[in-house]
Structure formats: C-alpha cells, structure tokens
VOKOLBA-402915 format. One record per residue: x, y, z of N, C-alpha, C in turn. Coordinates in steps of 0.02 Angstrom, whole numbers, plus 32768, in hexadecimal, padded with zeros to 4 digits. Example, Ala and Ser with C-alpha at 12.3 -4.5 7.8 and 13.67 -1.06 7.14 Angstrom:
VOKOLBA-402915
82947EE4818682677F1F818682947F5B818682827F90816282AC7FCB816582858002818A
//
This chain:
VOKOLBA-402915
87DE2D0B187B88072CE8184A88562CD2184388772D15187088BA2D1F185588E32CF1188A88B12CE518B588DF2CC6190488D02C9018E388A62C6C18CB88A22C1A18AA88DC2C25187888D72C3E185389092C28180C89532C2D183589672C69185E89AE2C69188F89AC2C2618B089792C0C18DC89932BBE18DF89972B8218BD89872B97189689822B57186889CC2B77183889DC2B9F18498A1B2BA6182A8A662B97185A8A512B9518848A872BB518C38A952B6F18BA8A832B1418C38AAC2AE418BA8ABA2ADD188E8AA52AD218378AD62AD117FB8B082B02180D8B102B3C18218B3D2B68181B8B832B3E18598B752B2D18878B932AF2189A8BD32ABF187B8B8F2A9818588BB82A6418318BD72A8617F98BBE2AA617E98BF22AD3179C8C392AEF17BC8C2B2B0317F98C632B3618138C942AF418208C842AC7183F8CB72A8D184C8CCC2A6018138CB42A6B17EE8CB22A4A178E8CF42A52178C8CF52AB917808D2A2AE817778D682ADD17898D792AC117BA8DB32AAB17DC8DCC2A8317B28DB12A7717898DEA2A49174E8E0E2A7A17298E082AB017288E2F2AE817078E5F2AF317248E692AF817648E9F2B10177D8EB72AD717C28EAE2A9E17B18EDD2A7317D48EDC2A2D17B08F1A2A0117A68F4F29D717838F24299217BF8F192954177B8F0F2929179F8EDB290D17DA8EDB28CC17DB8E8428CD18028E9228D518528E6828DB188D8E6528E718C38E8328BD18E78EA828C3192B8ED52890194D8E90285C19598E97283019688E5C2801198A8E44280919C28E61283819EA8E4828411A3C8E24287E1A318E4828AC1A048E2828D31A008DD828D219E18DCF289F19B88D8B287F198E8D70286E19BA8D7A284119FD8D5A28171A2F8D3028691A558D6728A21A668D6328C01A938D1328E71A838D0C28F91A318CF0290A1A098CA428ED19FE8CB928B819F48C69288D19E98C51287F1A378C7928771A628C5928701AB28C2C28C21AB38C5528F21AA18C3C291B1AB08BE729391A8B8BF1291F1A4D8BA5292B1A1C8B8828F91A498B9328AC1A5E8B60288D1A708B4128AD1AB88B8028BF1AD88B6628EB1B188B14291D1B138B37293F1AE78AFB296F1AC98AB829661ABE8AB829341A928A88290B1A718A5128F41AA08A8528CE1AD18A6128A71B0B8A3C28E11B418A5429201B478A2729441B7589EE295F1B508A09298A1B1289D329961AEB898729631AD4899829341AD1897228FB1AD7895828EA1B13895F290C1B59893028FD1B92891929461BA0893F297B1BA3892529DE1BC7890529D71B76891629E51B3A88F72A0D1B0988C429D21AE288B429A01AFB888E29761AD8886A29481B03888029121B16884E28F11B4F882829151B7C884529491B9F8830295E1BDD87E429A01BC7880229C71B9387CA29D61B67879229BB1B6887A829761B41876329481B20874A29411B68874829221B9D872C291E1BC08701295C1BF78744297F1BF586F829C51BFF86C529D11BCD86E429C51BA3869829D11B5F866629A81B678676296D1B938649293E1B8F862C29481BD88633295A1BFD862729781C5185E029661C6185B229781C2B856029691C2A855D29301C33857F28F81C23856F28BC1C2C857B28A21C6E859428C91CA385A128AC1CDF85D328851CFA85DB28411D0E860628121D27861827E91CD485F927FF1C9F861127F11C578630280F1C2A864028311C5B866D286B1C1786A528531BFA86BF281F1C1886F828061C0086E727D11BBF86A927C11B9D869A27A51B7486C427A01B3786A227F21B2C86B5281A1ADE86F928131AE3873528231B238752282A1B12878727DA1AFE876227AA1B23878427671B108780274D1ACB873D27571AB4871427461A63875127581A49875827AC1A52878627CF1A2287CC27CC1A2687E527AC1A5A882627961A5A884027641A2E8801272E1A4787FD26ED1A1B880926F019DF87D9270F19C387D627231978880F273C1958882D2770198B884F279A1957889F2762195F88AB2737198488D426F4199388D326D31949889426AA1944888626951906889C26A818D0888526E918DB88882726189288D327101871890D272218AC894E2728189A895D26DD1890895326A318AF896A266818A9894B265E185389162669185388F7266217F58927267117BC895D26B117D6897F26E317A289AE26A817A889D026AC17E78A20267817E18A00265C17BB89D1261F17C789C125E6179789C425DF176089B1263D173489A0263C16F189BF266C16C389F9269817038A3026B716D58A6826A516DC8A93269516B78AD3268416B68B1226B816D58B2F269A17168B5E26CD17368B8E269F173A8BC826DD17598C0B26BC17808C0F26F417AF8C1E26E417EA8C27270618358C66272218168C83276218398CCB276B183E8D00275118708D2B273618758D61270D18898D5426D9188C8D1926AF18578D22266818558D45263A18248D6A260518368DA425FC18098D7325BF17DC8D3525B117EC8D1E258917BA8CF825B817818D1A258D17498CF825B616F08CC8259F16F28CA3256917068C63256316FD8C28258B17228C0925AA16F58BDA25DE17288B9D25CE174C8B6D25EC17758B2725CF17888B0625DA17488AC825B7175F8AA225CA173E8AA5259017018A6E25B016B48A81258A16998AC52582165B8AC92530162C8AFF254E15FE8B12257C15D68B4925A115DC8B6925F415C18B9E25D915A28B9525ED15588BD32601153B8BFC264C15338BDB268015728BE226AE15718C4326C4158A8C43270215848C9A26F8159F8C8B270215EC8CD7270116188CD326F7165D8CC6273D16788CD5278016528CC927B116588C7527BE165C8C67279F16238C2127B316268BE627A4166E8C0F275916778BF1273C16B18BE5275116FC8C15278C16E48C282798174D8C1827E517408BF9280E16E78BC2283216F38B8D282B17148B8727E616F98B3227D417098B4227BD17378B5127A517728B6227B617C78B5D27DD17CC8B74281517C68B6E284417EE8B25287317DB8B02287217908AD5288F17948AA3286317B68AAA283717B28A6827EF17CC8A6E282018268AB4281218398AB2284B18848A93288C18858A8628A318528A6928DF185E8A1B28E5183E8A0D28C6184089CB28AB1836898E28CF1867899D28A218A5896F289E18D28979290F18E589BD291A18F189DE296018FD89A9299918D289A5296C18AD896E29B61874892029BE18888912296C18A588E1295F18A488CB298B18F089032988193388F42994196D88F029E41960890F2A11195189132A54192C88D32A66191688B72A4D18D988602A5018C688232A5318FE88432A29190987F92A0A192F87F72A3D196688352A56199E88342A8119BB88052AC919A188352AE7197488262B30195887D12B24193987C12AE2191B877A2AC6190E87592AD3195287722AC11979873D2AC119AF87272B0519C887632B3319C7875F2B8219EA873C2BA919B4873B2B8E196586FE2BB7194786DE2BAB193D86C72B64196286752B3F195A865E2B6319B486942B8919CA865E2B9E1A1686782B841A4786AD2B371A59869A2B181A8B86BE2B3B1ACA868C2B401B08869E2B561B2F86DF2B461B4D87062B011B3C873E2AF51B6B876D2B031B48877C2B161B1187AD2B0D1AD787B22B751ACF87DE2B801AF187FE2BE11AE2883D2BE21AA6883F2C211A8588532C341A5688982C231A7388B02C331AB888E92C321AC189182BF51AE688F02BBA1AEC88E52B731AEC89022B501AB388CF2B691A7288E62B5B1A2B89292B571A2589382BA81A38897C2BBD1A1D89A82BA51A3E89B82B9A1A7489D52B5F1AA389EC2B351A7789AB2AED1A6589C62ABF1A4489E32AC71A0689D32B0119ED8A0B2B1219B48A402B1719AB8A6C2B4119ED8A962B4D1A068AB82B131A1A8A852AE91A2F8A9C2AB51A4D8ACB2A701A0D8A962A8019D78AA12A5219A38AE72A6B197E8AEB2AC019698B142ACC19538B642ABE19738B662ACD19BB8B962AB419D48BB82A6719BA8B6F2A3519D68B9A2A0019BA8BAF29F619748BA12A0C19508B8B29FD18F18BD32A2D18E68BFA2A4A19058C282A7618EC8C632A2B18F48C7A2A0219218CAA29D4192E8C8929A118DC8C5029A218FB8C37297518BB8C47297118768C3B29AE186A8C6129D218298CA229B418248CCB29C018508D0329A718558D1E296718488CFA2953186A8D1828F118708CE328E218258CD8290117F98CBB28E917C88CDC28F817848CF0293F17828D30295817558D64295117458D84294C17888DCF293817858DE628FF178F8DB128B9179B8DD5287217708DCC2875172E8D99288C17178D8D288916D48DD228AE16B38DE528DD16CB8E29290316C38E6528BD16BE8E6728AA16F08E8A287B17008E89284516DD8E47282F16B88E3327F016918E67280116478E6A285616358E8B284F15E28E5F288D15C68E1128A215F58DEA28E515CF8E04290415CB8E00293C159B8E13298115A88DE8299815DE8E0C29E715CF8E082A05161B8DA22A2116168D9B2A2A15DC8D632A3E15C28D2D2A1315C98D3A29C415BE8CF5298D15AD8D08297B160D8D44298416318D3A2974166E8D00299E16948D1229FA167F8CE82A0A169E8C922A0816928C8529F3164A8C5929E516288C3329B7163F8C4E297116608C39293E16988C1D295616B98C49297A16F18C2F29A217258BF229B917268C0A2A0316EB8BC32A1A16F68B7C2A0216EB8B7029D216B08B502996169E8B2E297C16D58B42297417018B44292B172D8B0D297417688B2B29A3176A8AE629C417928AAD29E9176D8A9E29C817238A6B29FA16F88A2629DD17218A162990172089ED2989173589CE29A3177989F029C017A489DF29DD17E789B82A1317E089BA2A6217AB89972A8B179F895A2A69176389472A49174289202A21171A88FB29F6176488EE29CC177688EE29B217AD88BA29DD17DC88D02A1A17E188BD2A4017FE88A02A5B17F0889F2A6D17A8886A2AB6177D88312A85177C88242A26177E87F72A28176787C429FD179887ED2A0F17D587B82A05181687AE2A42182A87AE2A8D182087952ABB181187612AC417F187762ABB17B987322AB8177786F52A9D17A286F42A6817BF86CD2A4317D786B72A67181786B12A9A183F86B42AC2188086812ACC188E863C2AB9186D85F22ACE187485E12A8A188B85F62A55187485F82A001896861A29EE18CE86492A1118D986912A06191186672A1A195486392A2A195D86112A3819A7861129EC19BE85CC29D319A685CA29A319CF85DB297219D3860F296619AC8643293819B7867D293E19BD8691298D19E086CD298319F386FA29661A2A86E429491A5486F229221A99870D28DD1A5C86E528BA1A2F870B28921A0A873D289719ED874928E719BA876E28F319A287B028FA19CB87A8292B19FC87E5293E1A1C880B28ED1A2E87D928D31A4087F0287C1A548816285E1A2587F7285D19F0881A283219A7885F2851199E8861288719A188AF28AF199588E728A019D588C028A01A0988EA28871A3C890428331A2288D7280E1A2588E427CA1A0A891727B319E7890927F119AA893727F51971898727F819958993282219B489C2285119BB89E7281419FB89C627E81A1889D727C11A3B89F727881A1A89E3276619FF89E5274A19D38A43274B19AA8A2F27A119828A6C278A196E8AB5279519B18A9427B919D48AC227B31A168AF0276B1A338ABB27371A248AC227041A588AF326CB1A278AC826CA19FB8ACC269E19B38B2D26BB19898B3A271219808B642723196C8BA2272219868B81277619B18BC5279319DF8BC3278F1A228BBA276F1A3D8BDD273C1A7F8BF826F21A7A8C0126D91A3E8C3626A11A188C6B26CD1A068C69270519E08C9D273219C28CC4275219F38CA8275C1A278CD227891A6E8CE327581A798CD827291A888CFB26EE1AC08D2226B41A908D2726D91A568D5726961A468DA026A81A4D8DC7266A1A548E0C267B1A678E18266F1AAA8E4E267C1ABA8E7A268E1AFB8E6B26CD1B118E7626EC1B4A8E6627391B6F8E20274F1B428E01273A1B5A8DC227521B3F8D8E27761B7A8DAE27761BA88D8D27A51BE28D9027F51BBE8DBD28121B898DA828411B7E8D7128461B508D3D281B1B2E8D0528271B188CD628331B518CDE28061B788CA8281A1BB38CA7284C1BD58CEF286E1BE88CF928BA1BFD8CCE28EB1BE08CD828E11BA58CD3291B1B5E8C7628F91B608C6328CB1B648C1528D11B648BE528FA1BA58C0728E51BD48BF128FB1C1F8C08294A1C208C36296C1BF18C2029B81BDF8BF129C01BAC8BFA299D1B8A8BB029A81B408B8229A41B638B6629821BA08B1C297B1BC08B1E29A11BE68B4E29C61C0E8B2F29F61C3C8B342A3A1C208B5E2A3D1BDF8B5F2A871BB98B232A9E1B9C8B002A541B898AB22A541B4D8A6C2A4A1B888A932A481BE28A602A381BEF8A532A881C298A872AB41C2B8AA32AF21C4C8A6E2B1B1BF68A8B2B181BB98A5F2B321B958A182B2B1B9C8A192AF71B8D89B22AEE1B9B89952B1D1BCF89C02B121C0B899C2B251C5089AE2B6F1C5289E72B891C3989ED2BD71C4189AA2BF91C0589C02BEB1BE189912C071BA1893E2BE71B9D893F2B9D1BB688FA2B981BA488C92BBD1BE1
//
C-alpha cells in the first residue's frame, strides 16, 4: 500500500507546488507562457490516454479477439458523455475567457470561484485515471505494472505543476490574497486523490470491468483536452508555441510510459 499512497500523492504534490508559485511570483503569467503550459498539459493527457489507458484496455480485452476494441470504444464514449454531463450541470469559467457569462447553469458565484471550478472539472478525469490504474494493479491485472502506474502518476504530476500555477497566479492578479490564490490552486487538485481513493476502494470489483474503466478515464481526459485545453493553447496570435509544447508533453509522457511501464 505504500506504493499506492505514493502514487496518489505524487500528482497532488504537483498541483500544490505549482499553486505555491504565487508566493514567489508577482502578477499573472505571460499569455504565451500560459499557452505553452496548456499545450504541454494537453500533450501529456493525450499520451497518457493512449499508452496508459486505451492500449492496456484493449490488451486486457484480448480474449475477445477481433472485438477487443469494443470495451475501449464503449468506455471511451461513456467517459466523454460523463464529462459532457458535468460540463452542463456545474457552472464554470475557463481561464483566459473574456466573456463573464459562465458555462453550465446560471450562477451568481464570483469569477474566481468559477475559474477554480473549471480547473476542478479538468482534474476529475486525471484522478480517475490514476485511481483506476492503481486499482487494476491491486486487482491483479497482468497488463498493468506498478512501474506503469508510477509513470502515469509522474506524468500527471508534471502537467499538474504548471496547472496549479495557471489557476493561482491569475487569482492573485484578479485581487485575491496570496493565501486565497494558493488555496484556489490547492483545492482544485483535491478531487484527484479523492477520485483515485474511491476507485481503489472498489478494487475487488474493478478487474471484470477494467477495460471499460480504463477507456472511461481516457474518454474523460480527451474531452477536457479537446473542449478546454486545445482552444486555450490556440487562442490569439503566435499560437504555435502551444503546439510545440503539446509535442513536448506528448513525447515526454510516451517516453515515461514506455521506459517505466
């Protein structure tokens, strides 16, 4: 269980350290830097969805032969629809949006609160992904190794570090105190270990449904990438920095998964 606790703590530590930058930096991040960090996060999430989730899902369903893709497709679409539902029922405001009207239902929440909710939505599938991989390892899946699970934790932590900064620094620039800005970034990452622990507690039930659950997490992460991160990294002029950092994040996560998995 020590390995599991470490694996759950690593991504959360990434968010916390990123949020803590509010104590040593002044003002918001440069827009180009934000695009670069967002592109990097998107690349990590796409690579993790493929190598850590979808490929193991199909390998785990290999007994189905030519139809081994079915659990991956079904789970992927369930993940997409789950995030779509959350997007519709939780009011939120993506970073960088100039429109003050939040997505989802009408809300009188403050702009800073809506921004935190947007990043929290982003973090839900990441926590699910880490949890289901460790739950699969605990349940005895032959296609998931502890090093592969660790690679996913490290990859999520690496992209969580700038993510914590991307939420805390704009909150500080919007007028929040350093403590409140840090708390916003910190709390946006709390859903990750909570979601992971909830999945692990059901580890005994996971193995029969593992291909579907792995693909479910992949679908949820891909929804976030396409609906939120790609538009943010491509916004404005000179958006090629976001594309280049997407490639850096993708190749880094791919290398981590192959080298450690």
